[in-house]
C-alpha positions in Angstrom: 0.0 0.0 0.0 1.4 3.4 -1.0 1.1 6.3 1.5 -1.2 8.5 -0.6 -2.6 6.7 -3.6 -4.9 3.7 -3.0 -5.8 0.8 -5.3 -9.5 0.4 -4.9 -11.7 -2.3 -6.4 -15.5 -1.9 -6.2 -17.7 -4.9 -6.8 -21.5 -4.7 -7.4 -24.4 -6.3 -9.2 -25.5 -3.2 -11.0 -23.8 -0.1 -12.3 -25.5 2.7 -14.1 -25.8 3.1 -17.1 -25.2 -0.5 -17.9 -27.7 -2.1 -15.4 -30.0 -0.6 -12.8 -32.9 -1.4 -10.5 -32.3 1.3 -7.9 -30.0 3.8 -6.2 -27.1 1.4 -5.8 -26.4 1.6 -9.6 -26.3 5.4 -9.3 -23.7 5.1 -6.4 -21.6 2.8 -8.6 -21.6 5.4 -11.3 -20.7 8.4 -9.2 -18.6 7.2 -6.3 -15.8 5.6 -8.5 -15.5 8.8 -10.5 -15.2 10.9 -7.4 -12.5 8.6 -6.0 -10.7 8.7 -9.3 -10.8 12.5 -9.3 -9.1 12.5 -6.0 -6.1 10.7 -7.5 -6.7 7.0 -6.6 -6.6 4.0 -8.8 -10.1 2.7 -9.1 -11.7 -0.3 -10.9 -15.2 -1.6 -10.9 -16.4 -5.2 -11.4 -20.0 -6.1 -12.4 -21.8 -8.9 -14.3 -22.3 -8.8 -18.1 -26.0 -9.6 -18.2 -27.6 -10.9 -21.3 -29.2 -7.5 -22.1 -26.0 -5.5 -22.0 -24.8 -4.9 -25.6 -21.0 -4.8 -25.7 -21.1 -2.8 -29.0 -23.4 -0.1 -27.5 -20.9 0.6 -24.7 -17.7 -0.1 -26.8 -16.7 -3.0 -24.6 -13.6 -5.1 -25.4 -13.1 -8.7 -24.4 -9.7 -8.9 -22.6 -9.9 -12.3 -21.0 -11.3 -15.3 -22.8 -12.3 -18.8 -21.5 -10.8 -18.4 -18.0 -11.4 -21.6 -16.1 -13.0 -21.2 -12.7 -13.0 -24.1 -10.3 -16.0 -23.5 -8.0 -15.3 -26.7 -6.0 -14.5 -30.4 -6.7 -18.1 -30.8 -8.1 -18.1 -27.9 -10.6 -16.0 -25.9 -13.0 -17.2 -23.1 -15.3 -15.4 -20.7 -17.7 -15.9 -17.0 -17.9 -14.8 -14.1 -20.0 -13.9 -10.5 -18.9 -14.9 -7.4 -20.9 -13.5 -4.0 -20.3 -15.4 -0.8 -20.6 -15.5 2.7 -18.9 -17.8 4.6 -16.7 -18.3 8.0 -18.5 -14.8 7.6 -20.1 -13.2 7.9 -16.6 -13.1 4.7 -14.6 -12.4 1.2 -15.9 -15.2 -1.3 -15.4 -14.7 -4.9 -15.9 -17.7 -7.1 -16.9 -17.8 -10.8 -15.9 -19.5 -13.0 -18.5 -20.3 -16.5 -17.5 -23.0 -17.9 -19.8 -24.1 -21.0 -18.0 -25.5 -19.4 -14.9 -24.6 -15.7 -14.4 -25.2 -14.1 -17.8 -27.8 -16.4 -19.4 -31.3 -15.3 -20.4 -33.8 -16.4 -17.7 -36.7 -15.4 -19.9 -37.2 -12.0 -18.1 -36.2 -9.2 -20.4 -33.7 -6.9 -18.8 -34.2 -8.5 -15.3 -31.1 -8.6 -13.2 -32.4 -10.9 -10.5 -34.2 -14.2 -11.0 -34.9 -15.5 -7.5 -34.1 -19.2 -7.1 -30.9 -19.1 -9.3 -29.4 -16.0 -7.8 -27.3 -17.5 -5.0 -25.6 -19.8 -7.6 -25.1 -16.9 -10.1 -23.5 -14.5 -7.6 -21.5 -17.2 -6.0 -19.8 -17.6 -9.4 -19.6 -13.8 -9.8 -17.8 -13.5 -6.5 -15.3 -16.2 -7.3 -14.8 -14.8 -10.8 -14.1 -11.3 -9.5 -11.4 -12.7 -7.2 -9.9 -14.7 -10.1 -10.0 -11.7 -12.5 -8.4 -9.4 -10.0 -5.4 -11.7 -9.9 -5.4 -12.3 -13.7 -5.4 -8.6 -14.3 -2.8 -8.0 -11.5 -4.8 -5.0 -10.0 -3.0 -5.3 -6.6 -5.9 -3.9 -4.6 -5.4 -2.4 -1.2 -9.1 -2.9 -0.5 -12.2 -4.3 -2.1 -15.5 -2.5 -1.5 -18.3 -5.1 -1.7 -21.7 -3.6 -2.3 -24.7 -5.4 -0.8 -25.5 -9.1 -0.6 -24.6 -10.0 -4.2 -20.9 -9.5 -3.4 -21.0 -10.7 0.2 -19.0 -13.9 -0.3 -15.9 -11.9 -1.4 -15.1 -10.9 2.3 -15.8 -14.6 3.3 -13.4 -16.0 0.8 -10.7 -13.4 1.6 -10.8 -14.4 5.2 -11.1 -18.2 4.8 -9.7 -19.9 1.7 -7.5 -16.9 0.7 -6.2 -15.8 4.1 -2.8 -17.5 3.5 -2.6 -16.6 -0.2 0.3 -14.3 -0.7 -1.6 -12.2 -3.3 -4.7 -11.6 -1.3 -3.8 -11.9 2.4 -3.1 -8.1 2.7 -6.3 -7.1 0.8 -8.8 -5.5 3.1 -12.6 -5.8 2.6 -15.3 -3.2 3.3 -18.9 -4.4 3.1 -21.4 -1.7 2.2 -25.0 -2.3 3.1 -27.4 -0.5 0.8 -30.6 -2.3 2.1 -30.4 -5.0 4.8 -33.9 -6.3 3.8 -32.1 -8.1 0.9 -29.6 -10.7 2.2 -29.6 -13.5 -0.4 -31.2 -14.5 -3.7 -34.4 -15.5 -2.1 -36.4 -13.7 0.6 -34.6 -14.6 3.9 -37.9 -14.5 5.8 -39.3 -17.3 3.6 -36.5 -19.7 4.7 -37.7 -22.0 7.6 -36.0 -21.2 10.9 -34.4 -24.6 11.0 -32.9 -24.2 7.5 -31.3 -20.8 8.1 -27.5 -20.9 8.2 -25.4 -19.2 10.9 -22.9 -18.0 8.2 -19.8 -19.8 9.6 -19.6 -23.2 8.0 -18.0 -24.1 4.6 -20.0 -23.3 1.4 -22.1 -26.3 0.3 -21.0 -28.2 -2.7 -22.2 -26.5 -5.9 -23.9 -29.8 -6.9 -26.1 -29.3 -3.8 -28.3 -26.6 -5.2 -30.6 -26.6 -2.2 -27.7 -26.0 0.0 -26.5 -23.2 -2.3 -29.9 -21.6 -2.2 -29.8 -21.3 1.6 -26.5 -19.4 1.7 -27.1 -16.0 3.5 -24.5 -13.8 1.6 -25.1 -10.8 3.9 -24.7 -12.7 7.1 -21.4 -14.1 5.9 -20.2 -10.7 4.8 -21.1 -9.1 8.2 -19.2 -12.0 10.0 -16.1 -11.9 7.9 -15.5 -8.4 6.5 -13.0 -6.1 8.1 -15.3 -3.1 8.3 -19.1 -2.6 7.6 -20.7 0.6 6.5 -24.1 1.7 5.4 -25.2 4.6 3.2 -26.3 6.9 6.0 -25.3 7.5 9.6 -28.9 7.0 10.9 -29.3 3.7 9.0 -26.0 2.5 10.6 -27.6 3.0 14.0 -31.0 1.6 12.9 -29.8 -1.7 11.7 -28.5 -2.6 15.1 -32.1 -2.6 16.4 -34.6 -5.3 16.1 -37.0 -3.0 14.2 -34.6 -2.5 11.3 -32.0 -5.2 11.7 -33.9 -8.0 9.8 -32.7 -10.6 12.3 -29.0 -9.6 11.9 -29.0 -6.9 14.5 -27.4 -9.1 17.2 -24.5 -9.9 14.8 -24.1 -6.3 13.9 -24.2 -5.2 17.6 -21.4 -7.6 18.2 -19.3 -5.7 15.7 -20.7 -2.2 16.5 -17.3 -0.7 16.7 -16.8 -1.8 13.1 -20.1 -0.3 11.7 -20.0 3.2 10.1 -22.4 5.3 8.1 -21.6 7.6 5.1 -24.5 9.3 3.4 -24.6 9.0 -0.4 -24.4 12.0 -2.7 -25.7 12.7 -6.2 -23.6 13.6 -9.2 -24.3 17.3 -9.6 -23.1 17.2 -13.3 -25.8 14.6 -14.1 -28.6 16.1 -11.9 -28.5 19.8 -12.8 -31.6 21.7 -13.9 -29.4 24.5 -15.3 -28.0 22.0 -17.9 -30.5 19.2 -18.1 -31.1 18.7 -21.8 -34.5 16.9 -21.1 -36.2 20.0 -19.6 -38.5 22.2 -21.6 -36.7 25.2 -20.0 -33.5 25.0 -18.0 -33.2 27.0 -14.7 -31.3 27.6 -11.5 -32.1 29.1 -8.1 -31.8 32.6 -9.7 -34.3 31.9 -12.4 -37.3 30.1 -11.0 -39.6 31.5 -13.6 -38.3 28.7 -15.9 -39.3 26.2 -13.3 -42.9 27.4 -13.7 -42.5 26.7 -17.5 -41.6 23.1 -16.6 -44.6 22.9 -14.3 -47.0 24.0 -17.0 -45.4 21.6 -19.5 -45.7 18.7 -17.0 -49.4 19.6 -16.5 -50.0 19.7 -20.3 -48.1 16.5 -21.0 -50.2 14.6 -18.4 -53.5 16.2 -19.3 -53.8 18.0 -16.0 -55.4 21.5 -15.8 -52.6 24.0 -16.7 -52.5 26.3 -13.7 -49.3 27.5 -12.0 -51.0 28.3 -8.8 -52.2 24.6 -8.1 -49.5 22.8 -6.1 -48.1 19.8 -7.9 -47.0 16.9 -5.7 -44.6 14.5 -7.3 -43.5 10.9 -6.6 -40.6 9.3 -8.6 -39.8 6.2 -6.5 -40.4 2.4 -6.8 -44.0 1.4 -6.1 -43.2 -0.9 -3.2 -44.4 -1.2 0.5 -41.1 0.1 1.8 -41.6 3.5 0.1 -44.7 4.3 2.0 -47.3 3.6 -0.6 -49.7 2.2 2.0 -49.8 5.4 3.8 -50.7 7.3 0.6 -53.4 4.8 -0.2 -55.0 5.4 3.2 -55.1 9.2 2.7 -55.7 9.4 -1.1 -59.3 10.5 -0.8 -58.8 13.4 1.6 -55.6 14.3 -0.2 -57.5 14.6 -3.6 -60.2 16.8 -2.0 -57.5 19.4 -1.5 -56.5 21.9 -4.2 -53.6 19.8 -5.5 -52.4 17.7 -8.4 -50.6 14.4 -7.7 -48.1 13.0 -10.2 -46.9 9.4 -9.8 -43.9 8.1 -11.7 -42.8 4.6 -10.8 -43.2 0.9 -11.3 -43.2 -2.0 -8.9 -45.8 -4.1 -7.1 -48.8 -4.8 -9.5 -51.6 -4.0 -7.0 -50.0 -0.6 -6.4 -49.7 0.1 -10.1 -53.4 -1.0 -10.5 -54.4 1.3 -7.7 -52.9 4.4 -9.3 -54.3 3.4 -12.8 -57.8 3.2 -11.2 -57.4 6.5 -9.3 -56.1 8.4 -12.3 -59.1 7.3 -14.3 -61.5 8.2 -11.5 -59.9 11.6 -10.9 -58.2 12.6 -14.3 -57.9 16.3 -13.3 -56.3 15.5 -10.0 -53.9 12.6 -10.4 -51.7 11.3 -13.3 -49.7 8.0 -13.2 -46.8 7.1 -15.4 -46.0 3.5 -14.7 -42.9 3.1 -16.9 -39.9 4.7 -15.2 -37.1 6.4 -17.1 -34.6 9.2 -16.2 -36.0 11.8 -18.5 -39.5 11.5 -17.0 -37.9 11.5 -13.5 -36.4 15.0 -14.1 -39.5 16.2 -15.9 -41.5 15.4 -12.7 -38.9 16.9 -10.4 -38.7 20.1 -12.5 -42.5 20.4 -12.6 -43.3 19.5 -9.0 -43.6 22.0 -6.1 -43.6 19.3 -3.4 -42.0 15.8 -3.4 -43.2 12.7 -1.5 -40.9 10.1 0.0 -42.8 8.8 3.2 -40.6 5.5 3.4 -41.2 3.1 6.2 -37.4 2.8 6.2 -34.9 4.3 3.9 -31.1 3.4 4.2 -30.2 6.5 2.3 -32.5 7.7 -0.4 -31.3 9.7 -3.4 -34.7 10.9 -4.5 -35.0 13.6 -1.8 -31.5 15.0 -2.8 -32.5 15.1 -6.4 -35.8 16.9 -5.5 -33.9 19.6 -3.5 -31.6 20.0 -6.5 -34.7 20.6 -8.8 -36.5 22.8 -6.4 -39.2 20.4 -5.2 -39.6 20.5 -1.5 -39.5 17.0 0.1 -42.1 15.6 2.6 -40.4 12.7 4.3 -40.6 10.2 7.2 -37.9 10.7 9.8 -35.8 7.6 9.2 -32.4 6.6 7.8 -30.9 8.9 5.2 -34.1 10.9 5.1 -33.6 12.0 8.7 -29.9 12.7 7.9 -30.5 15.0 5.0 -34.0 16.6 5.5 -34.8 18.8 8.5 -38.3 20.2 9.3 -39.1 23.6 8.0 -39.9 26.3 10.6 -41.5 29.3 9.0 -40.7 31.7 11.9 -37.0 31.0 11.8 -37.0 30.0 8.1 -34.8 27.1 9.0 -35.1 23.5 7.6 -35.3 22.3 4.0 -38.5 20.0 4.0 -41.5 18.7 5.9 -40.8 15.8 8.3 -43.2 13.5 10.1 -42.0 11.2 12.9 -44.6 8.4 13.4 -45.2 6.0 10.5 -48.9 6.9 10.4 -51.0 8.0 7.4 -52.5 11.0 9.2 -49.1 12.2 10.3 -48.1 12.1 6.7 -51.4 13.9 5.8 -50.5 16.6 8.4 -47.0 17.1 7.0 -48.5 17.4 3.4 -51.0 19.9 4.8 -48.2 22.0 6.4 -46.3 22.0 3.1 -49.5 23.2 1.3 -50.2 26.0 3.8 -46.6 27.2 3.5 -46.8 27.0 -0.3 -49.4 29.8 -0.1 -46.8 32.2 1.2 -45.1 32.7 -2.1 -42.1 34.8 -1.0 -41.1 32.5 1.9 -41.7 29.4 -0.2 -39.3 30.7 -3.0 -36.7 31.3 -0.3 -37.1 27.7 0.9 -36.8 26.5 -2.7 -33.7 28.4 -3.4 -32.0 27.4 -0.2 -32.7 23.7 -1.0 -31.3 24.1 -4.5 -28.1 25.7 -3.1 -27.4 22.9 -0.7 -24.5 20.7 -1.6 -25.0 16.9 -1.6 -22.5 16.1 -4.3 -20.0 13.3 -4.1 -16.9 15.2 -3.0 -17.7 15.1 0.7 -18.7 11.4 0.8 -15.8 10.4 -1.4 -13.4 12.0 1.1 -15.1 10.1 4.0 -14.8 6.9 2.0 -11.1 7.4 1.5 -10.7 7.9 5.3 -12.7 4.8 5.9 -10.7 2.8 3.3 -7.6 3.7 5.2 -9.1 2.7 8.6 -10.2 -0.6 7.0 -6.8 -1.3 5.6 -5.1 -0.6 8.9 -7.6 -2.8 10.8 -6.9 -5.6 8.4 -3.1 -5.4 8.6 -3.3 -5.1 12.4 -5.8 -7.8 13.1 -5.3 -10.4 10.3 -1.9 -10.1 8.6 0.0 -9.7 12.0 -1.9 -12.7 13.4 -0.7 -14.9 10.7 3.0 -14.0 11.2 
């Protein structure tokens, strides 16, 4: 390890723009670039899924037919393709056609359920083999969420005496502890749940492979654990948010840290966003009104700049607080508002918003096919932004909404509590509207407060401008990650390498 420059490898199951189901893909696009800009050597590993077109992204195959011995019962071969994230950071794609990259009959689906433990076991082993083949000499491997959770396990078991890997530290980054393995952990009978300490089952024993809890093994074996906000780092050590792993995390509480995510201010910038009908910044909010009128027209809503538009641009899942909105939808729609829903997810939620938009076509519009252009169109056109999540490890949507001048209404959990403070009209402090109890009428009260404050135009515009000027770009989190990387490397050398000598 050099004194100043680190060799950092990041491994993840999704990286924007190549593959994406949520915020982790955004992180894997932005964090490596920020680390690279700070002068460090950075590489990213991710699978080459069947829907990723190598020609579209100008990928080059650099390793062909590499043999990978999984165990005595199974051997596969994989290729490695090289590309770049925004022309800045090298990204290496693992292509293994028998399990990892094959078409499971679901167009552009990253996850398949029953097969995922086998697929990502192969991915983890292939990343380790490719690192050595490419001679990247990492000081640390940052492993993102459960899909990479066996890398720390292998580093601290089968590779702990390997001269190439024994000085490589591992940081396990938890984006969402609800997801711990390919299947839903809560559907595994108690008597079949593993403790995360024994050897990996034979690959020929597919039932045994299916029961591996990747997250549990990562938490047990990694050097350091971090989450994507300081509040979530505390929450996951409680029964309410720990998803049965809170006891294990509490045992390692001195090794658990939180770093709030950022957003890439070059990508999320209303002053340069090519998808907007009129670009704007905090000095030119008249153009934000043009975006509001365009959004209303596009969705067939009455075009009226005085009607508050409430926007939603998140997945339609229970976690995001949809149940609260369903319970207050009727009193909400009796108010002088327009509600714009952009997202896809659970079918019954999609069906609910389809039905409501047909019943109240002048009050609510639903776009159930998500894309980035529509996301910024909603953010630019909305006055208020909803994110009432039951839990939220970090949340990027509220940071994007501030950037685009839509004031967030959030539940005081996780990264939402770390980034959004309740607005006080007397002191003009705070940047959003926060409710503490996860209750539909507490949410309705927070929305009502936002609507009442929206009537006071001058103060509201001050609130909007202040939110737009806040900085949540990746520079500060990247610096924190470098400090945590150095802490992790020191911990590894002190507690593992010295113990072997």
